[in-house]
N, C-alpha and C positions, 0 to 999 in steps of 0.2 A: 233803954225804952222797951216796954213790953208791947205785945201785939195789940192789946186793946187801945193803948194810947195812939199807936200808929193808925189804927182803923178810925179812931175818932178824928185824928188830924186829916186823914183822907176824906172822911165824910164832910168835915167842915170846908175843905177846899172844894169839893164837888158842889156843895150847897152854894158857896160864894160864886163860883164860876157859872153854874147853870142858873142860879137865881139872878145874878147880875145880868146875864144874857136876856132872860125873860123880862126883867124890869127895863132894860135898855130898849128892847123891842116895843114894849108897851108904852114907854114914856117919850119916844121920839117919833117925829113925822119925817119920812124920807124926803118930802118935798121942801122942807125948810132946813135940812141939814146942809152944811157946807160940803164941798166935794171930798176933802180928805176924810171926813167922818162917814161918808157913804160906804167906805171900805171896811169900817170897823165891824159891822154885823157879819160880813163874810169871813173876816179873820177870826172873830169870836166863835162863829159856827164851826170853823175848822178846828179850833182849839177844843171845843166841846165834843165834837165828833172824834177827834184824835184821842182825847182822854177817855171817852166812853168805850171806844173800840179797844184801846190798849188795856183798860181795866177788864173787859170781857175776855180778851185773849189771855191775860194773865190768869184769870180764874179758870178758864177751860184748859189752859196749858198745864196747870198744876194738877188737874183732875184726870185728864185723858191722855194727852200726849205732850211731852216736854218740848217746848219751843223756846229757843234761846231769846234773851231780851232784845238783842239787836234785830232779830227777825220779827219779833213782836212789834217793835217800833216801826220797822219798815212797812209791815202789813197794815198797821194802824194808820200810817201816813197815807198809803195808797188808798185805803178804804175811806179815810177821812176827807180826802180831796174830792171824791165823787160828788157829794151834795153841793159842795162849794162851787165846783165847775158848772154843774147843772144850773144852779141858781144864778151864777154870773151870766151864763149864756141866755137864760130865760129873761133876765132883767134887761138885756139889750135886744130882746126878741130875735135871738139867733139859735134857739134850741129847736132843732129839727130831729127827725128820726135818724137821719144820717149822722148828725153830731152825737146823738145818744149811742149809736152803734160804735162810732169811733171811740167814744169815752169808755164804753164797755170793753172794747178791744184793748185799750191802754190799761185799764184796770186788770184785765185778765193777764196781760203780759207782765205788768208790774207785780202782781201777786205771784205769778209763776217764777219770775226772776227773784223775788224776795224769798220764796221757799227753797230755791235751788242755790242761791248765792252763798259763798263762804264768807259770811260777815264776821267781823271780829270787833271786840271792844277795846278801846284804848285804855 
């Protein structure tokens, strides 16, 4: 496979994931969803954030500073969890300044750990 076909495949996957997320949000009413389906937008948001951050890290890692793929995945996970946690806390009216600071501390610690850890790929 050449590079253009890989980029077209990635573009198609991005369009499907992000487009599906937008359509799901516009087409559903949270008041009428069953309980298990209420968690779908949060999981979908995490997947979108993870993919977006990982794509950005891959682009910037190739241009400026080489960052191994396991570390990219760990950083994307840590950064992708932030909006999901904040939305979950906000949806149950538990998001306060203190919780935001705790989440900021966890993200800082997670990012520092991911940048210093000796991660390996299997």
